[in-house]
C-alpha positions in Angstrom: 21.0 52.2 33.1 20.3 52.7 36.8 19.6 56.3 36.5 16.6 55.9 34.2 13.2 56.4 35.3 12.2 53.8 33.2 14.1 51.5 34.8 12.2 48.5 36.4 14.5 48.3 39.9 13.9 52.0 40.1 10.2 52.6 39.2 8.8 54.8 42.1 6.1 51.8 42.2 8.4 49.3 41.9 8.5 48.1 46.0 4.6 48.3 45.7 2.8 45.3 47.5 0.1 45.1 44.7 2.7 45.6 41.7 4.7 42.6 43.3 1.2 40.7 43.6 0.7 41.5 39.6 3.9 40.5 38.6 4.3 37.7 40.4 0.3 36.6 39.0 1.6 37.7 35.5 4.5 35.0 35.5 2.1 32.3 36.8 0.0 32.6 33.7 3.1 33.3 31.7 4.3 29.4 32.9 0.4 28.4 33.0 0.3 28.9 28.9 3.7 27.8 28.6 2.6 24.3 29.4 -0.6 25.0 28.3 1.3 25.2 24.7 4.3 21.8 25.2 1.0 19.8 26.2 -0.4 21.0 22.9 3.0 20.8 21.0 3.6 17.0 22.3 0.2 16.2 21.8 0.4 17.1 18.0 4.2 15.4 17.9 2.5 12.0 19.5 -0.2 11.9 16.7 2.2 13.2 13.6 4.6 10.6 15.0 1.8 7.5 15.1 3.2 5.6 12.4 1.2 2.1 12.2 4.1 -0.8 10.5 4.1 -4.1 10.2 6.9 -6.8 10.5 7.3 -7.0 6.9 8.0 -3.5 6.6 4.6 -2.6 5.3 1.5 -0.4 6.4 -1.4 -2.6 8.4 -4.6 -4.1 6.6 -8.0 -4.9 7.0 -8.1 -8.8 6.8 -10.5 -10.0 4.4 -11.7 -12.9 6.6 -12.3 -13.7 10.1 -9.3 -14.2 12.7 -10.0 -17.2 14.7 -7.2 -16.8 17.1 -6.0 -13.0 17.2 -9.5 -12.3 17.4 -8.9 -8.3 18.7 -7.4 -7.7 15.1 -9.3 -8.8 12.7 -10.7 -5.7 12.2 -7.3 -3.7 11.2 -3.4 -4.9 11.8 -1.1 -7.0 10.4 -2.1 -10.6 10.4 -4.4 -12.8 7.0 -5.8 -15.6 8.0 -2.8 -17.7 7.0 -0.2 -16.1 9.7 -3.2 -15.8 12.4 -3.3 -19.7 12.1 0.7 -20.1 12.1 0.7 -17.9 15.5 -2.2 -20.1 16.2 -0.2 -23.3 15.9 3.3 -22.0 17.7 0.6 -21.4 21.0 -0.3 -24.3 21.0 2.8 -26.0 21.1 3.9 -24.2 23.9 0.8 -25.0 25.6 1.8 -28.5 25.2 4.7 -28.2 26.8 3.1 -26.3 30.6 0.8 -28.5 33.0 -2.8 -27.7 33.5 -2.0 -25.1 36.6 0.6 -23.3 34.4 -2.0 -23.1 31.1 -4.8 -21.6 33.3 -2.5 -18.7 35.0 -0.4 -17.8 31.7 -2.6 -19.3 28.9 -4.2 -15.8 28.5 -0.6 -13.9 29.1 1.0 -15.6 26.4 -1.4 -15.6 24.0 -2.0 -11.7 24.1 1.9 -11.4 23.7 2.1 -13.5 20.8 -0.6 -12.1 19.3 1.5 -8.9 19.1 2.9 -9.6 16.0 -0.7 -8.9 14.3 -0.7 -5.2 16.0 -0.6 -2.2 13.4 2.6 -1.2 15.4 3.8 -4.8 15.2 6.9 -2.9 14.2 7.4 -0.5 16.9 6.8 -3.3 19.4 9.6 -5.7 18.4 11.9 -2.9 17.6 11.6 -3.5 13.5 11.3 -0.2 11.9 15.0 -0.3 11.5 15.2 -3.0 8.3 19.0 -2.8 9.4 18.8 -4.4 12.6 17.2 -7.9 13.4 13.7 -8.8 15.1 12.8 -9.0 18.9 11.9 -12.4 19.9 9.4 -10.8 22.6 7.6 -7.7 21.9 8.2 -4.4 23.9 6.4 -5.1 27.6 5.7 -1.9 29.4 7.3 -2.5 33.2 4.2 -3.1 35.5 2.5 -5.6 32.8 5.8 -7.2 32.5 6.5 -7.6 36.4 3.2 -9.1 36.5 4.2 -11.7 33.8 7.5 -12.7 35.3 5.9 -13.3 38.6 3.4 -15.8 37.3 4.9 -17.0 34.2 8.6 -16.6 34.3 9.2 -20.4 33.6 7.5 -20.0 30.1 9.9 -17.2 28.8 12.4 -20.1 27.8 9.5 -21.3 25.1 8.8 -17.6 23.9 12.7 -16.8 23.2 16.3 -18.4 22.6 18.2 -15.6 23.7 20.4 -16.9 26.5 20.2 -13.2 27.4 16.7 -12.9 28.0 16.5 -16.6 29.8 19.2 -15.9 32.4 18.2 -12.7 33.4 14.7 -14.1 33.4 15.5 -16.5 36.0 17.8 -13.9 38.2 16.5 -10.9 38.0 12.6 -9.7 37.4 13.4 -5.9 37.6 16.9 -5.8 34.9 14.5 -8.9 32.5 11.3 -6.4 32.3 13.9 -3.5 31.8 15.1 -5.2 28.8 12.5 -5.8 26.9 10.7 -2.6 27.8 10.7 0.2 25.0 11.9 3.7 25.7 8.4 4.8 24.2 5.9 4.3 26.9 2.9 5.3 24.3 4.2 2.3 22.2 4.9 -0.7 24.6 2.2 -3.4 25.6 -0.5 -2.9 26.7 -0.3 0.8 27.0 -0.7 1.1 23.0 -3.8 -0.8 23.4 -5.5 2.4 25.1 -3.4 5.5 23.2 -6.3 6.8 21.8 -3.8 9.3 20.0 -2.8 6.0 18.6 -5.9 4.0 17.6 -8.3 7.2 16.6 -7.6 7.5 13.4 -6.3 4.0 12.4 -6.2 3.1 8.8 -7.7 6.1 7.7 -5.0 8.3 5.4 -2.9 10.7 7.4 -3.9 14.6 7.7 -2.1 17.1 9.3 -3.3 20.0 11.4 -5.1 21.9 8.0 -6.5 18.8 7.1 -3.9 18.0 4.1 -4.1 14.6 3.2 -0.1 13.3 3.2 0.9 10.3 0.8 3.9 9.3 -0.1 6.1 8.7 -3.2 8.0 5.8 -5.2 10.7 6.9 -7.8 9.8 4.7 -10.6 11.5 6.1 -13.6 13.9 9.1 -14.3 16.1 10.6 -16.9 13.3 10.9 -18.8 13.4 14.2 -21.4 10.0 16.4 -20.5 8.4 13.4 -20.2 4.1 14.0 -21.2 2.5 11.0 -20.7 1.8 7.4 -19.8 0.1 4.8 -20.9 -0.4 1.4 -20.4 -1.5 -1.1 -23.7 -4.3 -2.8 -22.4 -2.9 -6.4 -23.4 -2.0 -7.7 -20.3 1.6 -7.4 -19.9 1.3 -4.3 -17.8 3.6 -3.0 -19.8 4.1 1.3 -19.1 4.5 3.5 -22.2 6.6 6.5 -21.0 6.3 9.2 -23.9 8.6 12.7 -24.3 7.5 16.1 -25.5 10.7 15.6 -28.2 8.4 12.1 -30.1 10.0 9.1 -27.9 8.0 6.6 -26.6 10.0 4.1 -24.3 8.3 1.2 -23.3 9.0 0.0 -18.9 8.9 -3.3 -17.9 7.2 -5.2 -14.5 10.6 -4.9 -12.9 11.2 -1.3 -13.4 13.8 -1.9 -16.3 13.3 -0.3 -19.5 14.1 -1.5 -22.9 17.2 0.3 -25.0 15.6 0.8 -28.4 12.5 3.3 -28.3 9.2 1.9 -29.0 8.6 4.9 -31.2 10.8 7.6 -32.9 9.6 10.5 -34.3 11.6 12.9 -33.0 12.5 13.9 -37.1 8.9 14.9 -37.5 7.7 16.7 -33.9 8.0 20.3 -34.1 9.2 21.4 -31.1 11.7 23.3 -29.7 14.3 23.7 -26.1 12.5 27.0 -25.6 11.2 27.0 -21.6 7.6 26.3 -21.4 7.4 25.6 -25.2 4.2 23.4 -25.7 4.3 22.2 -29.0 5.5 18.6 -29.4 4.6 14.7 -28.9 1.4 15.7 -27.2 -0.9 12.2 -27.2 -1.0 8.6 -27.7 -3.8 5.9 -27.1 -3.7 2.4 -27.8 -6.7 0.8 -29.8 -9.2 -1.2 -26.8 -8.0 -4.5 -29.0 -4.8 -3.6 -29.5 -3.9 -7.4 -28.0 -5.6 -8.4 -31.4 -5.0 -5.6 -33.9 -1.6 -3.5 -32.4 -3.0 -0.7 -33.4 -2.4 2.4 -31.7 -2.8 6.5 -32.5 -0.3 9.5 -32.2 -0.9 13.6 -31.4 1.7 15.6 -32.5 2.8 19.0 -33.7 4.1 19.5 -37.3 5.4 22.1 -39.5 4.8 22.0 -42.7 6.9 24.2 -45.7 8.7 25.8 -42.8 5.7 28.2 -42.3 2.2 26.7 -41.1 1.6 24.8 -38.3 -0.6 21.8 -37.4 -1.3 19.2 -35.1 -1.7 15.9 -36.4 -3.5 12.4 -35.2 -2.3 9.3 -37.2 -2.4 5.7 -36.9 0.3 3.5 -36.8 1.1 -0.8 -36.0 2.9 -2.2 -33.6 5.7 -4.3 -35.6 5.4 -7.6 -36.8 8.3 -8.9 -35.7 8.9 -7.2 -32.4 6.4 -6.8 -29.9 8.6 -3.7 -28.3 8.8 -1.3 -31.5 6.4 0.3 -33.7 6.0 -0.5 -37.7 7.9 2.7 -38.4 6.1 2.7 -41.9 2.7 2.5 -40.8 1.6 5.9 -40.1 -1.9 6.5 -41.5 -2.9 10.2 -41.7 -6.5 10.7 -40.1 -6.8 14.3 -39.0 -4.8 17.8 -39.6 -5.6 20.8 -37.9 -4.2 24.2 -38.5 -2.9 26.2 -35.2 -3.3 30.2 -35.8 -0.9 30.1 -32.4 2.1 28.0 -30.5 0.3 27.9 -27.7 -3.1 26.1 -26.4 -2.5 22.7 -29.0 -4.9 20.2 -26.8 -3.1 16.9 -27.1 -5.4 14.3 -25.5 -6.4 11.2 -27.0 -8.3 8.5 -25.3 -10.7 5.8 -25.9 -13.8 6.0 -24.0 -15.8 3.1 -23.0 -18.3 3.1 -25.9 -15.0 2.1 -27.9 -14.5 6.0 -29.8 -11.8 7.9 -30.1 -12.2 11.1 -28.3 -9.5 13.8 -29.5 -9.0 17.3 -27.3 -8.0 20.1 -29.2 -7.1 23.7 -28.0 -8.8 26.9 -28.7 -6.0 27.9 -30.9 -3.7 30.0 -29.0 -3.1 33.6 -28.1 -5.2 35.2 -25.3 -8.9 35.1 -24.5 -10.0 33.0 -28.2 -9.3 36.1 -30.4 -10.4 34.2 -33.5 -14.2 35.0 -35.1 -17.0 37.1 -33.0 -17.3 34.2 -30.6 -13.9 32.4 -30.7 -12.8 29.1 -32.1 -14.4 27.2 -29.2 -17.8 28.5 -28.9 -17.8 27.9 -32.8 -18.8 24.6 -33.4 -18.4 24.9 -37.1 -14.1 25.2 -36.3 -12.4 21.9 -34.7 -10.5 23.8 -32.1 -11.5 24.5 -28.7 -13.3 21.1 -28.5 -13.6 17.4 -27.4 -14.1 15.6 -30.7 -15.6 11.5 -31.5 -14.4 9.5 -33.9 -15.1 6.1 -35.1 -11.5 4.8 -36.2 -12.7 1.4 -36.8 -13.8 2.4 -40.7 -13.9 5.1 -43.1 -16.8 7.1 -44.5 -18.3 7.8 -47.3 -16.9 11.5 -48.2 -13.4 10.0 -48.3 -12.4 10.1 -44.2 -10.2 7.7 -43.3 -12.6 7.5 -40.1 -16.2 7.3 -39.4 -18.7 9.5 -37.8 -20.2 8.0 -34.8 -24.0 7.6 -35.8 -24.7 9.7 -31.8 -23.0 12.2 -32.1 -25.0 15.4 -30.8 -24.5 17.6 -33.9 -24.4 15.3 -37.1 -26.7 16.6 -39.5 -26.5 20.2 -38.3 -25.2 22.5 -41.4 -23.5 25.1 -38.7 -21.1 22.4 -36.8 -18.8 19.3 -37.5 -20.2 16.4 -36.9 -16.9 15.2 -35.4 -18.2 17.6 -32.1 -18.4 16.0 -28.9 -18.6 18.7 -27.0 -17.4 22.5 -26.8 -16.5 25.7 -25.0 -13.0 23.9 -23.9 -10.0 26.6 -23.7 -7.1 23.9 -23.8 -7.8 20.9 -21.4 -4.7 19.0 -20.7 -4.8 16.1 -19.4 -8.1 13.8 -19.5 -9.1 10.3 -18.3 -11.6 7.7 -18.2 -13.3 6.6 -14.7 -12.7 2.8 -14.6 -15.8 2.5 -11.5 -15.7 1.7 -7.9 -14.4 -2.1 -8.5 -17.3 -3.5 -6.3 -20.6 -1.3 -7.5 -19.0 0.1 -11.1 -20.2 3.7 -9.6 -18.7 6.5 -12.1 -17.6 4.1 -15.0 -17.3 5.6 -17.8 -17.1 9.4 -17.2 -14.6 11.1 -18.6 -12.8 14.1 -16.3 -11.0 17.1 -17.9 -8.4 19.7 -16.2 -9.0 22.8 -18.3 -6.3 25.3 -18.2 -7.6 29.2 -17.6 -6.9 32.5 -18.6 -5.5 34.6 -15.7 -7.8 34.1 -12.8 -9.1 30.2 -12.6 -8.7 26.9 -13.5 -11.2 24.5 -13.5 -11.6 20.5 -13.7 -14.9 19.2 -16.1 -17.2 16.2 -16.7 -17.1 15.7 -20.4 -20.6 15.4 -21.4 -22.5 14.7 -25.2 -22.9 18.0 -26.5 -21.6 20.1 -23.3 -21.0 23.9 -23.6 -18.4 24.5 -21.1 -18.4 28.1 -21.4 -15.4 29.6 -22.7 -14.8 32.2 -23.9 -18.0 33.3 -21.9 -16.8 32.3 -18.9 -13.5 31.6 -16.9 -14.4 29.1 -14.4 -17.3 30.2 -12.4 -17.0 34.1 -13.2 -17.7 35.8 -16.5 -14.3 36.6 -18.7 -16.6 38.2 -21.8 -19.3 40.0 -19.8 -21.7 39.7 -23.6 -21.3 36.0 -24.5 -22.0 35.4 -20.3 -25.4 37.3 -20.8 -26.8 35.8 -23.2 -29.6 33.6 -22.5 -28.8 30.6 -24.9 -25.3 30.1 -23.7 -26.1 27.6 -21.7 -22.8 26.3 -19.9 -22.1 23.4 -17.9 -20.4 24.5 -14.9 -16.9 22.7 -13.5 -17.0 20.3 -10.5 -14.5 22.3 -8.9 -12.5 25.6 -9.6 -9.3 27.8 -7.9 -8.0 30.6 -8.3 -4.6 31.5 -9.7 -3.3 32.0 -5.8 -3.2 28.4 -5.7 -2.0 27.5 -9.3 -1.3 28.9 -12.6 -2.2 25.5 -14.7 -4.2 22.9 -14.2 -3.2 19.3 -14.8 -6.0 16.7 -15.1 -5.4 13.7 -13.1 -7.5 10.7 -12.4 -10.3 8.6 -10.2 -8.3 6.5 -7.8 -9.4 2.7 -8.6 -6.8 0.3 -7.7 -6.1 -1.9 -4.9 -2.7 -1.2 -3.5 -4.3 1.4 -1.7 -7.5 1.2 -0.8 -8.2 4.6 1.0 -7.8 6.0 -2.3 -10.9 4.6 -4.0 -12.8 7.1 -5.6 -10.6 10.2 -4.9 -10.0 12.6 -8.2 -6.5 13.2 -7.9 -4.6 16.2 -10.1 -2.4 19.0 -9.4 -1.3 22.6 -10.8 1.9 22.5 -13.8 3.0 25.8 -12.3 2.9 25.4 -8.3 3.5 21.9 -8.2 0.6 21.3 -6.0 -1.4 18.2 -5.7 -5.0 17.8 -4.8 -7.8 16.0 -4.7 -11.4 15.8 -5.1 -14.1 13.9 -2.7 -17.6 13.1 -4.2 -20.2 13.7 -2.2 -22.7 10.8 -4.2 -26.1 12.2 -2.6 -25.6 16.0 -3.8 -23.0 15.4 -7.1 -20.8 17.5 -5.6 -17.1 17.2 -5.2 -15.0 18.4 -1.7 -11.4 19.9 -1.8 -9.1 17.8 -0.3 -5.1 18.9 -0.5 -2.8 16.5 -1.2 0.5 16.4 0.7 4.1 14.7 1.0 3.9 12.9 4.4 6.5 14.0 7.1 10.0 11.8 7.9 7.6 9.2 10.4 5.0 9.2 7.9 6.6 8.1 4.8 9.3 5.9 7.0 8.9 2.8 5.1 11.4 1.4 2.4 11.8 2.6 -1.1 9.5 5.7 -0.2 9.9 9.5 -0.8 7.9 12.3 0.1 9.6 15.2 -2.1 8.8 15.8 -6.0 10.0 17.9 -9.1 8.2 21.0 -9.0 6.4 20.9 -12.5 3.8 18.6 -12.9 3.3 17.4 -16.5 1.1 14.8 -16.6 -0.5 12.2 -14.2 -1.2 8.4 -15.4 -2.8 5.0 -14.0 -0.9 1.6 -15.1 -2.9 -1.8 -16.0 -3.6 -2.3 -12.7 -5.1 0.8 -12.0 -2.4 2.8 -9.6 -2.1 6.3 -10.2 1.2 7.7 -10.8 2.4 11.4 -12.1 5.3 12.9 -14.2 7.1 16.2 -12.9 10.5 18.0 -14.4 12.7 20.2 -12.2 13.7 22.1 -15.6 10.1 22.2 -18.2 12.3 22.3 -20.7 11.6 19.7 -24.4 15.8 19.0 -24.4 16.0 18.6 -20.3 16.8 15.3 -19.5 15.4 15.8 -15.8 11.8 14.3 -15.9 10.8 11.9 -13.1 7.8 9.2 -12.6 6.3 8.8 -9.5 4.1 6.0 -8.3 1.3 7.2 -4.8 1.3 5.4 -2.3 -0.9 5.6 1.4 1.0 5.1 4.0 -2.1 4.7 6.6 -3.3 1.1 4.7 -2.4 -1.4 2.4 -4.6 -3.8 0.6 -4.8 -7.7 2.3 -1.3 -9.6 1.4 -2.1 -11.5 -2.0 -5.1 -9.2 -3.0 -3.4 -7.5 -5.6 -1.6 -10.2 -7.2 -1.8 -10.6 -11.3 -0.2 -12.6 -13.7 1.2 -10.6 -16.9 1.4 -12.1 -20.0 5.2 -12.6 -20.9 7.1 -9.8 -22.6 9.3 -11.0 -25.7 12.2 -8.9 -25.0 14.8 -8.9 -27.9 17.4 -6.0 -27.4 18.9 -5.1 -23.9 17.4 -4.1 -21.0 18.6 -1.0 -19.0 18.3 -1.2 -15.0 16.6 1.5 -13.0 19.1 3.2 -10.6 16.7 5.6 -8.1 18.4 9.3 -8.2 15.8 10.7 -5.4 17.0 10.4 -2.0 14.6 7.9 0.2 13.1 9.3 3.6 15.2 5.8 5.4 18.0 5.7 2.4 16.8 2.0 1.2 15.5 2.1 -2.3 14.2 -2.1 -2.2 12.3 -3.2 0.6 14.0 -5.7 2.6 12.6 -9.3 2.5 12.2 -10.5 6.2 11.3 -14.1 7.4 8.7 -15.0 9.8 9.6 -14.7 13.8 11.6 -17.5 14.3 10.1 -20.4 15.7 11.9 -20.8 18.9 13.0 -24.8 20.1 11.3 -26.9 22.6 13.3 -29.2 23.3 12.2 -29.8 27.0 9.3 -32.4 26.4 7.3 -33.9 23.4 4.6 -32.2 22.1 1.5 -34.5 23.5 2.6 -35.0 26.8 1.1 -32.5 28.9 0.0 -34.1 31.7 -3.0 -33.2 34.2 -2.2 -31.0 37.1 -3.3 -33.5 39.6 -1.1 -36.3 38.3 2.8 -36.0 39.3 5.4 -37.1 36.4 7.5 -39.6 37.5 10.9 -39.2 38.0 11.8 -41.3 34.8 10.0 -39.5 32.7 12.8 -38.1 31.0 14.3 -41.8 30.2 11.2 -42.3 28.8 11.2 -43.1 24.6 12.3 -39.9 23.1 13.8 -39.4 19.5 17.4 -40.4 19.4 17.3 -43.1 22.3 15.7 -45.2 20.5 17.6 -48.7 20.6 17.6 -51.9 18.2 16.1 -53.8 20.6 13.6 -51.3 21.5 12.5 -51.5 17.9 12.5 -55.4 17.6 10.2 -55.4 21.0 7.6 -52.9 19.0 7.8 -55.8 16.0 6.1 -58.4 19.0 3.9 -55.7 20.3 1.3 -55.7 17.3 -1.6 -58.2 18.7 -1.4 -55.6 22.2 -1.3 -52.2 19.8 -5.4 -52.0 18.9 -5.5 -52.6 23.3 -3.3 -49.6 24.0 -5.0 -47.6 21.5 -8.5 -47.8 23.2 -6.9 -47.0 26.8 -4.9 -44.1 25.2 -9.1 -42.8 23.6 -9.4 -42.8 27.5 -6.5 -40.8 28.5 -6.7 -38.2 25.7 -10.0 -37.2 27.6 -7.9 -36.1 29.8 -6.3 -33.5 28.2 -9.5 -31.4 27.7 -7.5 -29.5 24.5 -10.2 -26.3 24.3 -12.7 -26.8 21.0 -10.9 -23.6 19.2 -7.4 -25.9 19.5 -9.4 -28.6 17.4 -11.3 -25.8 15.0 -8.2 -24.7 13.8 -5.2 -26.5 12.2 -3.9 -26.3 15.6 -4.9 -29.9 16.8 -2.0 -32.2 17.1 -3.4 -34.5 15.0 -3.3 -31.6 12.2 -0.3 -30.2 13.5 3.3 -31.7 12.2 5.5 -32.2 15.1 9.3 -32.6 14.9 11.7 -31.7 17.6 14.7 -29.1 16.4 18.0 -28.6 17.6 19.0 -25.9 19.5 20.5 -23.2 17.9 23.8 -21.6 19.2 22.8 -19.7 21.5 22.9 -15.7 21.0 23.8 -12.8 23.6 21.2 -10.6 22.4 17.7 -9.8 23.3 17.2 -9.7 19.2 17.1 -12.9 17.3 19.7 -13.1 14.7 20.1 -10.7 11.2 19.8 -14.1 9.1 17.8 -16.2 9.7 17.5 -19.8 8.6 15.1 -22.9 8.7 15.7 -25.2 11.5 16.1 -28.9 10.4 14.1 -31.4 11.6 15.9 -33.3 14.0 16.2 -36.9 12.9 16.9 -40.4 15.5 20.4 -40.9 15.8 21.4 -43.8 13.9 22.2 -47.4 16.1 25.7 -49.2 14.4 24.4 -52.5 13.8 21.2 -51.6 11.8 22.6 -51.7 8.2 19.2 -50.3 6.1 18.6 -47.4 6.7 15.6 -46.9 4.5 14.0 -49.9 6.9 15.3 -48.4 10.2 13.6 -44.5 9.1 10.5 -46.8 8.8 10.7 -48.1 12.5 11.8 -45.2 13.5 8.8 -43.3 12.5 6.5 -45.8 13.9 8.5 -45.2 17.5 7.8 -41.5 16.5 4.2 -42.1 17.2 4.6 -44.0 20.0 6.2 -40.8 22.1 2.4 -39.8 22.4 0.9 -42.9 23.6 1.8 -43.7 27.8 4.7 -45.7 28.2 3.3 -48.9 29.7 -0.7 -47.3 30.4 -1.9 -48.7 33.8 -5.5 -49.7 33.5 -6.2 -49.6 37.1 -5.3 -45.2 37.1 -6.6 -45.0 33.6 -9.7 -46.6 34.7 -10.2 -44.6 38.2 -9.6 -41.3 36.0 -11.9 -42.2 33.1 -14.1 -42.7 36.1 -13.9 -39.1 37.4 -13.3 -37.8 34.0 -16.5 -35.8 33.5 -16.3 -34.2 36.9 -12.6 -32.9 36.4 -13.6 -31.9 32.9 -16.2 -29.3 34.3 -13.7 -27.9 37.1 -10.5 -28.2 34.9 -8.6 -24.5 33.6 -8.7 -25.6 30.3 -12.4 -26.4 30.0 -13.2 -22.9 31.6 -11.0 -21.8 28.6 -13.5 -23.1 25.5 -15.8 -20.2 25.9 -13.0 -18.3 25.4 -11.4 -19.1 21.9 -15.3 -20.9 20.9 
């Protein structure tokens, strides 16, 4: 209001020069601060939106071998040696069609442009991130670079693209041409993309956000599962995945993503479980014998109820059916061990085989809260089987009648106050353990057993299990004391966890795996796990020198990071279990409603979008699976980032037809081609008389070959061209018919391989087979000079050494060595 004394316009000092100066200064500082915020924001966006991608819709990779041609990308890019050779072949085909002067000026420029197929940002450069659009023939060139290229090499454009639009525009208007092949985002056009430090600073590493959280993506593998508690493989080279539901079903999933209609195992009638939210009882463990391929034995862990009152956990052995490799024999169960459970919670449930061939069994402490059983609790009582890691030998039976043997090196064997099965103790409720496969090259870490131990009310922890180890519960929870009297006992001698986190992060740890797969090299050595209650994914990285482990949070990548076909960047909240397939790739199972009866469980696979393995490295040949029943095809339910569930297939960039000159006829710059050159022997112009004339020239061919050798020395092909499969002798040169002109900058959405051009058949010839053989002979003559002139050839041969030293091609030899 104007009458108010606090109004700025009517303030007593509003018209004071000092106040006016301060106001202007404040406005200037505010503007500067705003500009700084905008710069920082867009710098963050530029870093976040960096999205390396190849033309096959996949992340870049590190080539396994040296690249001879596109050497700029031999450390990281989108080309392996085969693709690099193909680009070099196409390049030299084009170079064969231009003169020495054009080669000297345009050779490097054309090479740089063609090698952008190997760039880690090739999808940006060729406008190929959208799988529904065709790929450009030319990468996106920055306007200044394009103008320079056009002024020097516009005549070469017709060899790089068959787009009529680009060809006609190139001849008429340089500015319009460069605008057509430019990119809207100047950070990604060539050569700006090579100079952008934000795009190349962390290229090939796992993407991290501003808080250092690793950004990974997922693929949906299976869905509609009723509280899936585990996924394991059978170690028989079939690469089948066995997924168990809490209610007692085990399903077989094949490599093609389909599920067998009939379950592998159905003991739902024996398993104790309820539809209560969070009920921990049910089918909890499954492990295949290391020699399952030969003996068909596997082992299960599940809850049972006896006489309607007594609850136990049962560990049994079963066998596969003799008639169907995808079904268990329901009558083969042999009970190995039963342990009474005093409460409904803390049932443990992990089964696994170590590298020693023994079966490890992980039990809970009996339930309730604080392990209230006995003076020290079940976990610290080595005469109890609860709260332990047990180890038994299932390949025999003991003298006292047990259906298993005790390994001779079990740590408490022979002690009167300890069960011989005990391998480690002091655990609360270990939920999901795994065996480290070890580094693929060094085998470092091989055989270590990692477990996630669920805490009481303060801390969750991750442990590495060792023989005879005491893991502290109930004296300690995580790194802190829980029972003060037991914690202060000097004889405790407990093993501390490698990592623990508070309940502000999560309230129920789910143990994971150390990644040792092939498809995501950046993840090698990371122990990836999560939390059931918070749905948080985490990772630990080992410092090998000190043996300590550093936490790395795992986040779902943003829309730009996961912009690949079939990838998703979200998952259900409740993380039940982690899994590993036979190839070592990592998965996890989660649900949106943690009830044994709710069909909302989904199996996800981890994908690193920043780097993949080189093409062909991770291929394996699984053994065939005989399927007797029906298969249920996989139908994804999750919405992918790009809205595409399957990776589209894309053929390589179309090889441009080069009809103007037959390959191998490049002439020296000093020599002017005659006006009758188009009338020389070309495919399709061979006559019957000419064919007959070739018969009479057999006696003169040897002389022509000698002359031909001298003319070949004038071509001065760089040594690099001969070092690869790129010489004219090694490249199979065939003429190809030109395609219908496309009125688009990009190529056709569907590419078909061009059929080889065949010479027209003369009407008077009645035997096509004979004609074809003769046509092939005349095809070889195309590369030879027509009616070679001895005088001219001799003079060139005499001056050959001088011209070789000063030739532009000779200067290029060093560049391609």
